[in-house]
N, C-alpha and C positions, 0 to 999 in steps of 0.2 A: 495403792490408795491409802492415804494417811488419815482420812476422815471417815470413820465407820458410819456416820450418819448419812454419808453420800453414797454408800454402797448400793442402795436400791436404784438410784439414778444411774450409776455406773453400769449396773447389770442390765438395765433397760437399754441403755445406749449400745452395749455390747451385743445384745440380742437383735436390736434393730440394724446394727452394722452388719452382723452376720447374715441377716435375711434381706439385706439391701432395701430396707424400709425406713430410711432416714427422711426426716422432714427437711424442707429447704432452708429452714432456720430454726435455731434453738434459743430460747430465752432463759437465762439463768439469773435468778434474783434471790435476794436474801440479805441478811445483815453482813456487815463487814467482818472479815476474819473467819468466815465459815467454810472456806475452801473453794469458792467459786472459780477463782483464777486457776488454781491447780487442776480442777475438774475440766475447765475449758481447754487448758493447755494439753491435757491428756487426750481429750477428744480430737483436737487439731492434729496432734501427733499420730493418732490412730488413722485418721482420715488420709493423711499424707504418706503413711508408711508404705514403702514399696514392696514389703513382704506381706502386706494385707493382714497384719497382726493387731490384736488388741489384748493387752496393752501393746503399744508400738514397740518395735524392736530397738529403735534408737541407733542402730548401727548401719542402716542403709543410707544411701546418699541423702535422701530427703530428711531423715532423722538427724544426720550430721549438720545439714544446713539449718534445721530448726534449732538445734542446740546452740549454734553460734549466732543465731539471729539473722542469718543471711538468706533464709528461704524467701524466694520472690513472692510467695503467697502469704 
């Protein structure tokens, strides 16, 4: 995480992911340049990680597809 002000949101996501208590949708809002895209990208990577890790491992097949922009989801 490169944005310390997003740490509470990241921690809440990690806890919800660990407990399988994710909502069906998330709304990220705020001023431009505050890290929303990076936060969302990290969430998506964690949700698709085949190793069920947060932060995502990035080395599994899903992580490789995400990093190249070729993931079908």
